[in-house]
C-alpha positions in Angstrom: 49.3 93.4 65.5 50.1 96.9 64.8 46.7 97.0 62.6 45.0 94.7 64.4 44.6 92.0 62.1 46.1 88.2 63.0 49.4 86.7 60.1 48.4 85.4 57.1 50.1 83.5 53.4 49.9 80.3 55.8 52.6 82.1 58.9 51.0 80.3 60.9 52.0 77.3 59.9 55.7 77.8 58.3 57.3 80.6 61.1 56.7 77.7 64.1 58.7 74.8 61.5 61.4 77.6 60.4 62.3 79.6 63.5 60.7 77.4 66.5 57.6 77.8 68.7 59.1 80.0 71.0 60.1 83.0 68.5 57.7 82.9 66.4 55.1 83.9 69.5 57.9 86.4 70.2 57.7 88.1 66.3 53.9 87.6 66.3 52.9 88.4 69.7 55.5 91.7 69.7 55.2 92.1 65.5 58.5 94.3 65.7 60.8 94.2 63.2 64.0 92.1 62.9 67.2 92.9 61.0 68.9 90.9 58.9 71.3 89.2 60.8 68.7 88.7 63.5 66.9 86.7 60.8 69.3 84.2 59.7 70.6 83.6 63.0 67.0 82.0 63.7 67.1 80.5 60.7 64.4 82.2 59.4 66.5 83.0 56.0 68.9 80.9 54.7 72.0 83.1 54.0 72.5 86.5 53.6 73.7 88.3 50.2 74.4 92.1 48.8 71.7 93.1 46.3 74.2 93.4 43.5 74.9 90.0 43.8 71.6 88.7 44.2 70.7 87.6 41.3 73.5 85.6 40.6 73.4 83.7 43.3 69.6 82.7 43.2 70.9 81.3 39.2 73.6 80.4 41.1 71.4 77.9 43.7 68.9 76.6 40.5 71.4 75.8 38.6 73.0 73.5 41.1 69.3 72.0 42.2 68.3 71.9 38.8 71.5 69.5 38.4 69.7 67.6 40.6 68.0 64.0 40.1 64.5 64.7 39.3 63.1 61.7 40.7 65.2 61.6 43.7 64.9 65.7 44.5 60.8 65.1 44.4 61.1 62.2 47.1 63.1 64.0 49.3 60.8 67.6 49.3 57.6 64.7 49.6 59.3 62.8 52.7 60.8 66.4 54.6 57.6 67.8 53.8 55.4 64.7 55.7 58.7 64.6 58.4 56.9 67.0 60.7 53.6 64.9 60.9 54.9 61.6 60.8 56.4 58.8 63.5 60.0 57.5 63.3 58.7 54.1 62.0 56.6 55.7 59.2 59.6 58.5 57.7 61.6 55.3 57.9 59.4 53.4 55.7 59.2 56.4 53.6 62.2 56.1 53.2 63.1 52.7 52.4 60.4 53.1 49.8 61.7 56.2 48.4 64.9 54.9 48.6 64.4 51.6 46.1 62.7 53.8 43.7 65.5 56.3 43.7 68.3 53.5 43.0 66.2 51.9 40.1 67.1 55.3 37.8 69.0 55.6 34.7 70.3 59.3 37.3 71.9 57.2 39.8 74.0 55.1 37.6 74.9 56.9 36.0 76.4 59.3 38.9 77.6 56.2 40.8 79.7 55.3 36.9 80.8 58.4 37.2 81.8 58.5 40.2 83.7 55.0 39.7 84.8 56.7 36.7 86.7 60.3 38.0 84.4 61.8 36.1 82.2 65.5 37.0 79.5 64.2 39.3 76.0 65.0 37.8 75.1 67.2 41.0 77.6 69.5 42.1 76.9 71.7 45.0 77.4 74.6 44.7 76.8 75.1 40.6 80.2 74.8 39.1 
């Protein structure tokens, strides 16, 4: 708005989905800048990390996510990406199909065995 242009890079799609329509309209129409605390409060940022800790925290998150089942992670990502445009019935069907696929993986079998054996899980949050 400050230079007579509209938001780009997918902002019209993502911003209302992340922070809600009312807040998205507020930020787009006013072009006001927000501080990091407000960004966290409205859900625009996941967490606040000191600049000198940012790389370490990013690596910790990446390490945790990398230890997840690639099949379950991919299925969950796909389902979440479809969820806002789907109805409950469709999502329940997708969930059921995804669960059947995830249930049949080696990752799941090993994770269950580790649980039974009371050993370190394959996936941990945050990363150890």
